[in-house]
TIGUTOR-801419 format. One record per residue: residue in one letter; x negated, y negated, z negated of N, C-alpha, C in turn. Coordinates in pm, whole numbers, padded with zeros to 5 digits, always signed. Last residue first. Layout:
BEGIN
AXYZXYZXYZ/...
***
This chain:
BEGIN
X-01854+01275-01185-01993+01281-01136-02093+01292-01252/X-01611+01228-01297-01653+01367-01281-01799+01381-01245/X-01591+00952-01286-01591+01015-01418-01638+01160-01411/X-01577+00908-01015-01696+00863-01086-01706+00926-01225/X-01320+01004-00967-01435+01072-00906-01565+01035-00976/X-01163+00819-01105-01162+00960-01145-01282+01036-01089/X-01223+00584-00962-01250+00592-01106-01257+00738-01151/X-01124+00654-00710-01268+00635-00728-01307+00641-00875/X-00849+00658-00757-00917+00780-00714-01067+00770-00742/X-00811+00387-00825-00778+00492-00922-00848+00624-00886/X-00891+00266-00586-00960+00234-00711-00935+00341-00816/X-00704+00366-00404-00844+00406-00392-00923+00377-00519/X-00477+00229-00497-00481+00375-00502-00625+00425-00494/X-00553-00032-00434-00532+00003-00575-00535+00155-00592/X-00554-00014-00155-00680-00042-00225-00669-00005-00373/X-00280+00024-00114-00374+00129-00074-00509+00111-00141/X-00191-00223-00196-00154-00107-00276-00243+00012-00242/X-00294-00375+00014-00342-00400-00123-00309-00283-00215/X-00148-00272+00231-00293-00259+00228-00347-00277+00087/X+00112-00346+00150+00080-00205+00180-00070-00182+00173/X+00095-00623+00133+00119-00546+00012+00084-00399+00033/X+00056-00686+00405-00043-00726+00304-00028-00639+00180/X+00294-00588+00516+00166-00530+00555+00056-00562+00457/X+00475-00765+00402+00483-00624+00365+00354-00552+00402/X+00391-01000+00529+00382-00989+00384+00388-00843+00338/X+00438-00931+00802+00307-00977+00757+00291-00960+00606/X+00708-00863+00825+00607-00759+00848+00469-00801+00800/X+00941-00955+00575+00856-00994+00686+00741-00897+00701/X+00955-00964+00218+01023-00962+00348+00931-01014+00456/X+00912-00758-00073+00874-00870+00011+00942-00854+00146/X+00970-00527-00205+01042-00647-00246+00994-00773-00175/X+01039-00199-00075+00948-00311-00093+01026-00439-00120/X+01098+00087-00205+01181-00018-00147+01108-00150-00176/X+00856+00219-00252+00971+00295-00202+01073+00200-00139/X+00649+00091-00366+00671+00064-00224+00787+00144-00167/X+00545+00108-00631+00678+00053-00606+00700+00011-00461/X+00319+00236-00720+00304+00105-00656+00432+00040-00613/X+00447+00471-00813+00370+00387-00903+00357+00246-00847/X+00599+00542-00576+00654+00552-00711+00580+00463-00810/X+00447+00478-00345+00591+00452-00350+00644+00450-00493/X+00185+00549-00397+00212+00413-00352+00361+00378-00362/X+00217+00821-00466+00165+00724-00564+00202+00582-00524/X+00315+00926-00223+00394+00938-00346+00350+00837-00450/X+00101+00871-00052+00232+00810-00027+00319+00814-00152/X-00094+01033-00172-00114+00888-00165+00018+00816-00140/X+00020+01283-00136-00005+01234-00272-00024+01083-00273/X+00017+01317+00134+00147+01295+00072+00131+01247-00073/X-00241+01384+00188-00200+01247+00220-00065+01215+00158/X-00265+01651+00143-00304+01562+00034-00262+01418+00061/X-00219+01783+00373-00103+01763+00286-00135+01673+00166/X-00462+01827+00491-00383+01713+00537-00264+01684+00447/X-00567+02065+00388-00615+01938+00336-00525+01822+00373/X-00441+02263+00541-00423+02258+00395-00458+02120+00341/X-00525+02201+00796-00381+02208+00770-00351+02208+00621/X-00801+02226+00770-00743+02094+00792-00594+02092+00763/X-00818+02503+00746-00860+02419+00634-00800+02280+00647/X-00736+02582+01000-00653+02620+00885-00689+02535+00763/X-00950+02479+01147-00813+02433+01174-00723+02463+01055/X-01174+02619+01069-01161+02480+01027-01021+02424+01049/X-01164+02860+01200-01127+02857+01058-01105+02715+01009/X-01021+02857+01530-01131+02828+01439-01080+02819+01294/X-00796+02882+01683-00870+03006+01650-00983+02983+01550/X-00690+02632+01744-00632+02706+01632-00711+02830+01592/X-00836+02543+01974-00845+02473+01845-00803+02563+01729/X-00788+02718+02172-00922+02659+02167-00946+02591+02032/X-00520+02773+02160-00611+02857+02081-00755+02807+02081/X-00375+02437+02167-00385+02578+02205-00489+02650+02120/X-00146+02188+02136-00265+02242+02071-00271+02392+02099/X+00097+02131+02239-00018+02074+02310-00150+02124+02252/X+00341+02391+02257+00254+02303+02180+00138+02254+02265/X+00644+02390+02429+00508+02442+02425+00419+02342+02352/X+00968+02443+02274+00874+02372+02359+00737+02436+02346/X+01125+02542+02070+01187+02516+02201+01098+02434+02294/X+00878+02461+01862+01022+02488+01858+01085+02443+01989/X+00612+02414+01819+00649+02504+01929+00795+02545+01923/X+00388+02217+01712+00533+02205+01722+00577+02287+01843/X+00114+02262+01500+00180+02301+01626+00330+02285+01615/X-00057+01990+01349+00028+02108+01334+00102+02135+01465/X-00381+01893+01471-00242+01861+01438-00161+01991+01431/X-00661+01842+01508-00612+01947+01419-00469+01916+01375/X-00830+01753+01779-00697+01730+01721-00648+01849+01639/X-01153+01633+01764-01076+01757+01773-00941+01738+01706/X-01281+01374+01951-01212+01406+01826-01132+01533+01847/X-01384+01247+02173-01470+01340+02101-01415+01371+01961/X-01193+01115+02313-01270+01034+02218-01364+01120+02133/X-01062+01311+02451-01146+01220+02527-01232+01131+02440/X-00913+01415+02243-01024+01494+02295-01119+01409+02380/X-00727+01206+02219-00819+01236+02110-00938+01317+02159/X-00588+01222+02464-00664+01102+02431-00765+01128+02320/X-00465+01475+02440-00559+01448+02549-00647+01327+02517/X-00300+01435+02218-00405+01538+02212-00510+01513+02320/X-00128+01234+02319-00214+01208+02204-00329+01307+02198/X-00002+01367+02539-00073+01241+02556-00171+01217+02443/X+00124+01594+02433+00018+01609+02533-00066+01482+02543/X+00170+01598+02076+00213+01556+02210+00094+01567+02305/X+00199+01621+01771+00174+01725+01870+00237+01685+02005/X+00269+01451+01572+00154+01411+01654+00121+01515+01762/X+00468+01570+01429+00504+01452+01508+00392+01409+01602/X+00354+01769+01274+00408+01805+01405+00446+01685+01491/X+00069+01599+01120+00184+01689+01120+00238+01708+01262/X-00294+01617+01142-00166+01548+01142-00052+01647+01143/X-00652+01558+01151-00533+01640+01123-00408+01553+01122/X-00930+01542+01337-00822+01456+01290-00697+01541+01275/X-01285+01584+01326-01150+01640+01336-01050+01540+01280/X-01566+01495+01539-01494+01495+01412-01357+01557+01435/X-01886+01496+01684-01747+01541+01691-01687+01547+01551/X-02074+01190+01677-02061+01333+01658-01912+01370+01659/X-02055+00929+01769-02187+00989+01756-02183+01139+01733/X-01837+00688+01607-01871+00791+01703-02008+00851+01675/X-01621+00615+01333-01753+00602+01396-01782+00719+01489/X-01288+00534+01389-01376+00637+01336-01511+00626+01407/X-01126+00360+01522-01215+00302+01421-01310+00404+01360/X-00963+00511+01681-01067+00433+01748-01166+00372+01649/X-00774+00604+01506-00877+00697+01552-00992+00623+01618/X-00606+00385+01483-00691+00418+01370-00802+00515+01408/X-00482+00392+01736-00554+00273+01692-00651+00304+01578/X-00365+00648+01733-00466+00615+01833-00548+00494+01788/X-00183+00619+01523-00288+00721+01514-00401+00690+01613/X-00011+00426+01623-00097+00391+01510-00211+00491+01495/X+00114+00582+01820+00037+00464+01859-00059+00422+01748/X+00239+00773+01657+00136+00816+01753+00051+00697+01798/X+00416+00610+01509+00318+00695+01441+00205+00736+01535/X+00577+00477+01704+00487+00401+01617+00380+00490+01554/X+00769+00586+01862+00631+00601+01907+00530+00542+01809/X+01017+00525+01739+00979+00664+01765+00835+00685+01804/X+00971+00267+01487+01028+00320+01611+00968+00458+01637/X+00927+00003+01282+00974+00141+01278+01038+00179+01412/X+00624-00181+01311+00769-00174+01330+00810-00027+01334/X+00360-00106+01075+00415-00135+01208+00567-00137+01203/X+00055-00120+00901+00201-00130+00895+00254-00170+01032/X-00215+00066+00788-00159-00008+00901-00006-00006+00889/X-00534+00138+00644-00388+00128+00634-00338+00040+00747/X-00809+00362+00604-00745+00251+00674-00595+00256+00651/X-00896+00549+00426-00997+00474+00501-00937+00353+00573/X-00826+00677+00110-00769+00613+00229-00874+00527+00296/X-00941+00991-00009-00950+00846-00011-00896+00788+00120/X-00954+01271-00046-00824+01206-00029-00827+01055-00039/X-01196+01397-00050-01138+01357-00179-01007+01281-00166/X-01217+01500+00219-01294+01555+00107-01227+01525-00027/X-01076+01380+00431-01024+01504+00373-01098+01554+00250/X-00966+01041+00455-01074+01140+00468-01037+01262+00384/X-00687+00903+00629-00745+00956+00506-00863+01047+00538/X-00505+00637+00738-00610+00729+00781-00684+00772+00654/X-00155+00560+00741-00285+00565+00674-00375+00664+00746/X+00127+00345+00790+00037+00449+00840-00095+00443+00765/X+00466+00272+00747+00331+00254+00696+00245+00373+00737/X+00726+00122+00913+00647+00244+00905+00506+00209+00857/X+01016-00031+00760+00893-00037+00838+00826+00100+00830/X+01380-00055+00767+01248-00044+00708+01136-00065+00807/X+01699+00060+00706+01621-00054+00752+01484-00048+00688/X+01773+00404+00784+01752+00293+00691+01678+00180+00759/X+01973+00686+00831+01901+00577+00898+01894+00458+00803/X+01930+00988+00650+02000+00862+00667+01912+00760+00739/X+01862+01300+00822+01841+01201+00716+01914+01072+00750/X+01891+01461+01043+01978+01485+00928+01962+01387+00816/X+01553+01440+01137+01689+01479+01170+01769+01510+01044/X+01371+01159+00997+01384+01299+01039+01530+01330+01067/X+01385+00881+00975+01254+00947+00973+01261+01090+01022/X+01551+00640+01149+01574+00769+01082+01444+00848+01090/X+01598+00287+01124+01517+00401+01166+01551+00524+01083/X+01624-00046+01202+01702+00071+01159+01634+00195+01214/X+01363-00268+01099+01432-00194+01205+01508-00075+01144/X+01266-00600+01003+01300-00461+00969+01379-00398+01083/X+01251-00864+01074+01144-00775+01121+01175-00629+01093/X+01462-01001+00949+01472-00972+01093+01364-00877+01145/X+01609-00980+00672+01473-00944+00711+01474-00903+00859/X+01869-01084+00669+01779-01116+00558+01633-01081+00589/X+02001-00993+00890+02001-01138+00868+01906-01178+00756/X+01877-00747+01109+01909-00787+00972+01903-00938+00958/X+02035-00696+01427+01919-00721+01343+01965-00764+01205/X+02145-00538+01735+02166-00583+01597+02031-00614+01531/X+02070-00446+01982+02184-00539+01976+02205-00597+01837/X+01853-00282+01947+01854-00370+02063+01962-00476+02053/X+01909-00124+01731+01811-00231+01712+01809-00328+01829/X+02264-00068+01705+02131-00037+01757+02038-00155+01733/X+02572+00069+01619+02469-00030+01583+02332+00018+01630/X+02899+00089+01694+02770+00147+01730+02662+00041+01711/X+03152+00103+01454+03071+00016+01540+02937+00082+01567/X+03278+00256+01268+03322+00268+01406+03243+00183+01503/X+03229+00016+01014+03267+00152+01049+03325+00156+01190/X+03158-00223+00910+03093-00188+01035+03127-00044+01077/X+03270-00478+00733+03320-00347+00773+03260-00313+00910/X+03113-00652+00479+03122-00635+00624+03166-00493+00653/X+03142-00894+00220+03160-00757+00264+03178-00751+00415/X+03125-01144+00104+03023-01106+00202+03033-00964+00251/X+03340-01207-00052+03220-01156-00120+03113-01110-00024/X+03567-01130+00202+03545-01190+00070+03425-01125+00003/X+03395-01044+00509+03512-01074+00430+03477-01140+00299/X+03224-01146+00808+03223-01092+00671+03347-01136+00593/X+03363-01069+01133+03314-01166+01032+03317-01105+00893/X+03240-00830+01357+03346-00866+01264+03292-00963+01160/X+03025-00976+01615+03075-00872+01526+03187-00922+01437/X+02905-01165+01768+03040-01123+01806+03098-01015+01715/X+02642-01255+01745+02742-01309+01655+02885-01267+01684/X+02436-01144+01882+02516-01245+01953+02628-01303+01869/X+02334-00954+01711+02254-01072+01740+02335-01183+01805/X+02530-00802+01454+02507-00828+01596+02427-00957+01615/X+02358-00700+01151+02472-00751+01228+02432-00782+01372/X+02279-00594+00856+02245-00554+00993+02363-00586+01084/X+02361-00633+00602+02295-00747+00666+02259-00718+00811/X+02455-00393+00518+02555-00494+00553+02493-00617+00616/X+02233-00253+00443+02295-00218+00570+02396-00324+00614/X+01995-00492+00301+02104-00394+00294+02158-00364+00434/X+01650-00515+00238+01766-00562+00315+01871-00453+00315/X+01365-00468+00204+01450-00533+00104+01567-00600+00179/X+01301-00148+00366+01297-00294+00357+01392-00345+00249/X+01110+00139+00296+01244+00079+00303+01237-00072+00279/X+00881+00284+00490+00888+00188+00380+01021+00115+00392/X+00804+00607+00587+00903+00499+00600+00901+00414+00473/X+00472+00695+00692+00586+00708+00601+00678+00588+00618/X+00220+00894+00859+00302+00775+00842+00420+00802+00750/X-00126+00998+00897+00017+01024+00870+00088+00890+00852/X-00428+01175+00953-00345+01057+00978-00200+01093+00951/X-00744+01276+00828-00600+01302+00844-00528+01171+00867/X-01075+01412+00895-00981+01305+00862-00838+01352+00885/X-01414+01488+00872-01278+01542+00872-01181+01439+00816/X-01660+01351+00866-01632+01446+00973-01485+01485+00983/X-01741+01218+00647-01754+01146+00773-01726+01235+00893/X-01589+01190+00325-01632+01273+00437-01644+01186+00562/X-01698+01013+00032-01615+01026+00150-01677+01121+00253/X-01850+00941-00184-01747+01042-00208-01663+01072-00083/X-02017+00733-00114-02078+00861-00154-01977+00974-00170/X-01822+00521-00059-01890+00595+00048-01954+00726+00004/X-01699+00354-00238-01653+00493-00237-01728+00578-00134/X-01784+00101-00202-01823+00165-00327-01785+00313-00332/X-01660+00047+00039-01806+00045+00033-01856+00115-00093/X-01390+00043-00033-01442+00157+00043-01595+00163+00040/X-01372-00206-00154-01348-00086-00236-01407+00036-00166/X-01415-00363+00069-01516-00364-00037-01496-00248-00136/X-01181-00317+00215-01310-00275+00269-01418-00270+00161/X-00983-00436+00047-00978-00293+00079-01114-00242+00126/X-01059-00706+00056-01060-00634-00072-01065-00484-00047/X-01017-00755+00330-01148-00774+00270-01162-00700+00139/X-00743-00705+00354-00837-00620+00427-00977-00633+00369/X-00639-00911+00194-00611-00771+00161-00712-00679+00227/X-00744-01138+00331-00772-01115+00189-00752-00969+00154/X-00642-01111+00593-00786-01113+00570-00822-01083+00424/X-00362-01131+00578-00423-01003+00611-00572-00999+00577/X-00230-01305+00296-00271-01298+00435-00357-01174+00456/X-00136-01423+00041-00066-01321+00118-00105-01330+00266/X-00241-01627-00102-00326-01510-00085-00262-01403+00002/X-00041-01813-00122-00161-01851-00049-00249-01730-00018/X+00146-01694-00288+00175-01703-00145+00051-01735-00064/X+00061-01733-00549+00035-01604-00485+00055-01610-00334/X+00164-01979-00614+00020-01966-00593-00016-01836-00522/X+00435-01906-00641+00396-02006-00543+00247-01998-00513/X+00426-01722-00852+00472-01679-00720+00428-01777-00611/X+00336-01892-01061+00258-01774-01022+00296-01731-00880/X+00548-02069-01077+00416-02120-01039+00327-02005-00992/X+00742-01892-01168+00760-01957-01038+00629-02014-00986/X+00642-01818-01420+00654-01716-01315+00672-01777-01177/X+00389-02021-01566+00530-02001-01535+00541-01904-01417/X+00104-01877-01732+00167-01955-01627+00318-01929-01621/X+00010-01902-02077+00043-01821-01960+00121-01906-01860/X-00261-02039-02262-00123-02049-02215-00105-01967-02088/X-00468-01854-02483-00454-01929-02358-00309-01926-02310/X-00539-01709-02700-00451-01823-02723-00431-01907-02598/X-00707-01509-02595-00590-01470-02674-00491-01585-02692/X-00800-01570-02248-00825-01570-02391-00695-01542-02467/X-00804-01360-01957-00746-01470-02034-00784-01456-02181/X-00853-01166-01762-00961-01258-01800-00912-01377-01879/X-00700-00949-01691-00689-01069-01608-00803-01166-01637/X-00771-00773-01896-00799-00736-01758-00795-00859-01667/X-00684-00914-02129-00825-00879-02112-00856-00851-01966/X-00408-00925-02086-00486-01050-02096-00635-01021-02072/X-00344-00652-02094-00322-00727-01972-00406-00856-01972/X-00409-00601-02363-00477-00528-02256-00463-00603-02123/X-00231-00763-02501-00374-00796-02505-00452-00722-02397/X+00069-00890-02430-00005-00767-02407-00155-00799-02398/X+00205-01133-02445+00175-01061-02570+00092-00935-02553/X+00214-01259-02195+00234-01338-02316+00182-01264-02439/X+00201-01070-01998+00080-01148-02024+00092-01234-02150/X+00466-00988-01991+00365-00898-02048+00237-00974-02082/X+00576-01209-01860+00617-01179-01998+00515-01087-02066/X+00462-01180-01610+00426-01297-01691+00464-01275-01837/X+00597-00945-01536+00451-00946-01545+00404-01063-01631/X+00860-01027-01525+00822-00932-01629+00671-00925-01646/X+00835-01194-01301+00883-01249-01427+00845-01158-01544/X+00767-01017-01105+00664-01110-01152+00707-01179-01281/X+00881-00680-01158+00901-00818-01115+00789-00905-01170/X+00812-00421-01242+00901-00436-01128+00924-00580-01082/X+00514-00269-01290+00593-00381-01341+00681-00431-01227/X+00344-00042-01273+00478-00042-01212+00569-00149-01274/X+00082-00050-01347+00180-00024-01452+00324-00037-01404/X-00055-00098-01104-00097+00012-01192+00010+00051-01293/X+00079-00331-01005+00083-00204-00933+00052-00088-01026/X+00022-00521-01196+00162-00499-01160+00178-00367-01087/X-00256-00517-01188-00186-00468-01307-00041-00437-01277/X-00289-00640-00937-00333-00502-00957-00266-00440-01079/X-00194-00893-00996-00120-00811-00901-00162-00665-00909/X-00397-00978-01170-00259-00965-01219-00177-00877-01127/X-00614-00989-00995-00617-00895-01109-00477-00873-01165/X-00520-01191-00828-00537-01057-00774-00547-00953-00885/X-00518-01411-01007-00396-01371-00935-00407-01226-00887/X-00782-01431-01081-00683-01393-01181-00552-01348-01116/X-00893-01509-00837-00940-01386-00901-00838-01337-01005/X-00774-01756-00789-00735-01641-00706-00780-01508-00765/X-00656-01947-01063-00773-01888-00997-00731-01766-00915/X-00399-02173-01002-00437-02050-01071-00553-01988-00994/X-00542-02497-00914-00440-02392-00909-00482-02276-00998/X-00597-02838-01000-00647-02699-00994-00531-02600-00996/X-00482-03098-00786-00469-03029-00914-00518-02886-00904/X-00731-03252-00568-00597-03215-00613-00599-03141-00745/X-00990-03133-00342-00926-03234-00427-00788-03184-00467/X-01069-02933-00179-01167-02980-00277-01108-03084-00373/X-00829-02666-00121-00883-02800-00099-00982-02838-00209/X-00870-02320-00031-00832-02426-00125-00898-02558-00087/X-00968-02123+00129-00822-02133+00121-00776-02253+00038/X-01240-02107+00104-01188-02162+00229-01037-02185+00225/X-01278-01974-00135-01304-02118-00132-01246-02183-00006/X-01241-01704-00076-01138-01775-00149-01154-01926-00135/X-01487-01653+00045-01365-01638+00123-01248-01710+00056/X-01665-01682-00170-01671-01775-00055-01547-01770+00034/X-01567-01458-00335-01553-01597-00376-01566-01697-00260/X-01611-01193-00287-01508-01259-00206-01493-01407-00238/X-01792-01114-00478-01835-01115-00339-01738-01192-00249/X-01624-01128-00698-01740-01218-00693-01792-01227-00550/X-01450-00922-00644-01399-01059-00641-01512-01161-00637/X-01622-00702-00682-01561-00727-00551-01515-00872-00540/X-01685-00721-00954-01792-00728-00854-01736-00762-00716/X-01427-00689-01064-01504-00812-01088-01614-00829-00985/X-01365-00427-00982-01286-00540-00933-01361-00671-00951/X-01551-00275-01129-01554-00274-00983-01482-00395-00926/X-01465-00340-01392-01602-00369-01349-01611-00373-01196/X-01201-00244-01393-01227-00387-01413-01367-00425-01365/X-01249+00029-01368-01180-00042-01261-01206-00191-01271/X-01372+00092-01611-01449+00106-01486-01383+00034-01369/X-01142+00013-01783-01274-00050-01791-01357-00031-01663/X-00909+00158-01772-00915+00035-01694-01054-00028-01692/X-00935+00374-01948-00948+00398-01803-00952+00271-01718/X-01144+00316-02232-01015+00293-02166-01030+00307-02015/X-01361+00352-02394-01334+00456-02296-01200+00437-02227/X-01359+00137-02568-01472+00148-02475-01445+00251-02365/X-01042-00031-02608-01134+00080-02635-01242+00093-02528/X-01004-00374-02663-00986-00266-02565-01086-00155-02593/X-01087-00564-02846-00961-00493-02874-00944-00371-02783/X-01305-00690-02747-01326-00596-02857-01200-00517-02892/X-01184-00854-02553-01285-00756-02512-01306-00650-02621/X-01029-01037-02692-00962-00925-02627-01059-00815-02584/X-01212-01113-03001-01179-01138-02860-01104-01019-02801/X-01145-01222-03322-01171-01104-03240-01125-01133-03097/X-01062-01414-03492-01204-01416-03457-01243-01296-03371/X-00792-01631-03526-00834-01495-03491-00978-01502-03440/X-00601-01823-03763-00714-01806-03673-00736-01657-03644/X-00369-01795-03909-00389-01917-03831-00499-01898-03727/X-00135-01528-03951-00270-01581-03956-00285-01703-03868/X+00174-01530-04122+00101-01532-03996-00037-01592-04016/X+00282-01314-04369+00226-01446-04344+00144-01442-04215/X+00386-01079-04453+00418-01122-04317+00373-01264-04287/X+00287-00811-04636+00263-00953-04623+00285-00996-04478/X+00352-00581-04807+00414-00614-04678+00407-00765-04658/X+00073-00426-04961+00171-00534-04956+00223-00554-04815/X+00039-00071-05026-00004-00200-04974+00109-00301-04971/X+00022+00136-05310+00102+00086-05199+00054-00053-05156/X-00235+00361-05382-00173+00232-05414-00101+00178-05291/
***
């Protein structure tokens, strides 16, 4: 018997979003972990708000919304708010009722600004790691860096002294034939960004360098760090992150050829860390000799270290960090750390499912 195409809208709904989401949905274990973490962070949130005045959007809901934006690659906050209007899965994850009014996108952005500080992102990141400890190695690690393209065009990179060619109609700037350096030029839209070329033959772009410390067993990120883009940034960040590795026993730290320098290798060995960095012996002598390369563990580290590229790929393509939409090293650093925490949540969910 053919059913009726009845388009009469229902007045009441007696089913909550909780019952609409399948019991085996991949977001369920993540939601449980996130709820526990946010409950622990509640005292930290309380310090950011006044005891009087109009209630703001709950910080817990803001952070859950931002996680959804990362997980589902929602490219703007306006589109995120639109999804919250009709997407029951999004409403359930954020903690909204089916008939609850959704915030204005401008109000959402304004409230989010209060949470864009390093302590919030770092606190969330650390609490995710606490839940991942059973799956982490405490002996073998990898360090690497990647270029995060800034939300600034090449045409915004102009002379600091204002002596360059004035912009033409429509803001067009002719910089052909002009030697542009970070010492004499800066971006007018994002002054913290630096013109940087990641490798020979590649295009120089305005951006930052994002660095991570990864454990080699399951590819979980132990630390994230954002810095100015320059030639020494990767090695300096490696030293800073290596200092956070707990002492007491010898550990290994893998890396690519950029980390093969006498200074870094010497410093790591002084910290009781075996430098499993790739040998760079093109027209030079490698700082890593047979004392390290003759062991089977060196070859294992060289295979495992490539897993760090998976985290960069996820953070750039899924987390949309390929060209970041925030400006300033503090805000971009916050987003880099928070996206790293989101990556760890996805990895941890998969590891828990296999256990």
